[in-house]
N, C-alpha and C positions, 0 to 999 in steps of 0.2 A: 553623819555621824556629828555625836553635842559636843559643842566646846566642854573643854573639861580648865578649870571649875565655869561651873554654867553663870554663878551669879555674874559675874563683871557681863556677861554678854546680854545677860537678861535685861539688867536697870537703864540701857538705855532707851526701852520703850518707854516705861513710864515720866523718866526724865525728858524727850524729845514731848511724852503727852502734854504735860506738866507746863511746858515751851508757849506750844502754840495755842491751849486750851481757854488761855485770856484771851487772844489773838480770834478764835473761835466763838468764843463768849460775844467778842463784841461786833463781830460781823451781825452772829443771831441777832441780838437786840438793833441793830443798824437796818437790819432786813426788814425786820418788825417793826421798825418807824415809819418805811418807808412805804407799810403798806401788805409785805408779806406774810401771806396768813402766820400765827404765830406758834401752833402748833408743829407745822412743817418747820418753818424755820429754826425753832428752841430743840429741836426732835436731835441736830447732827451737834450740840451740846450734850445734851443726856446721852447720845453713844459715844462720844467721843469721853465724858466722864468716865459713862460704865467702863471703857477699856482702860480708863487708868487707875481702877479701883482693880479692874481683875490683872493688871501686870505687875501691881503693889503689890497684890496679895501674893503674885507668883515669886515676884524679885526676894519680898519678904520672906519666902518659905525655903526658897532655896538659898539664901543668906543663913538661916539656922540650919541648915543641912549643912553645908562647907561647916558653919563656925569652929565646932570641937576640931575642927583642922587647923585654920588660921588661929586657934588659942596659944598653941603652942610653938606660937611666931611673935605673936601678940599678944599682950594684956589685955585680961578677960574687960577690965574696967572700960579700955575703946572701945571695945565689938559692942558690948554693954550700951555703953552712947550712942555708936550708930544705928543697933538695936530699937533703942528706945526712938530716935528720931525717926527709924521708918516705921514704928507702931503710931507715931504723932500723924505722920506723913497720910498714914493709912488713913489711921482716923477722921481725915479731915479730910480729904478727900472723898470719904463715903458717905460724910454728912454734907457734903457739896451738891454730892452724887442726889441723896435725899430733897435738898431742897431745890437741886433742877430739874428731879419729877413733880415737884410744885408747880417747878416755872409751865408747866402741863397743864395748867388748868387755864378756864377761862376768866375771864376779869380783875379784879385786883388781886388775887389772890396768886395766881398768874403773874399777872403783872410783878408784884413783887417777892414772888419764889424767883424769877428771874432776875431781879436788879442784886437781889443776895447773896446767888449762886453766883452768877459774874463777879460780884468783888469777890465772894468766895475762892474764885479761882487765882487769885491778886494770893491770898491765903498761902492756900496750898502753893504755888509758888515758890512763896518765902521758905514755907518747911523743906520744901523738896530743895531748893539751892544749900540749907540745912541740914538734910540728910549727906545730901552730895560731898558738900566739904568734909565732912567727917569720914565720909566711906575715901575719897581721894585722898586724906591724911592717912588711913589705916594701911594705902596700900606705896603711898611717894613714901611718906616720913615717917611710917612706923611699921614699913616690909613686908605687909600682909604676903605680897605675892610670893616672897620666902617661901611660903608654904607650899610651894605648888614646882616653884623655879629650881632649887637648889637638890643637887642630888642624892642627899639624906632621903628630900622631901618625895622624889623618883619613886626611891626603894622601899620609902613607907606606904606609900600610895598603895604600891601593889598593883597585877593587872589593870588596863581597861583605864587608871586613871592618866594623874599630871606622869607627865615623864617619857610614856612610851609612845610610840607611833605606830600605827597598824598601815601595813602598805596598802595602796589606795588602785589597783589594777582600773581602772575607768577607763 
């Protein structure tokens, strides 16, 4: 059974990845500096960055799906601010992925791509902190969770959504 709402459960994947990526990039750069094959060492960074972009897309889509319900308890402008931060985060992460892919090239172009992508992971981290801050404020300061936790919200949700528990005879 999937959690409801799904968005808060899924946002932890991009959060974890955005925190890990600067460290993964640093380890990749250090491995290359110590003589490990550049393409093989950097492929790990590219894979992590790809997972970050994919998980950010999923988090954004689930947030959009739940937006209408949360707008019943939180001002639309606050949700819009969070959504804009999510879009900026996603675009930055996608741009870093493209640059990281360039890091797989040979020679100077690959070296430059790796250095720029490594620095880009820090920019993505900063944008992610801002994004997480706006999301946290929605929940803890502005009461977004009330869209799922109040008795009226549970009735409005209907079957299979917030407020109903199904027997789990495992």
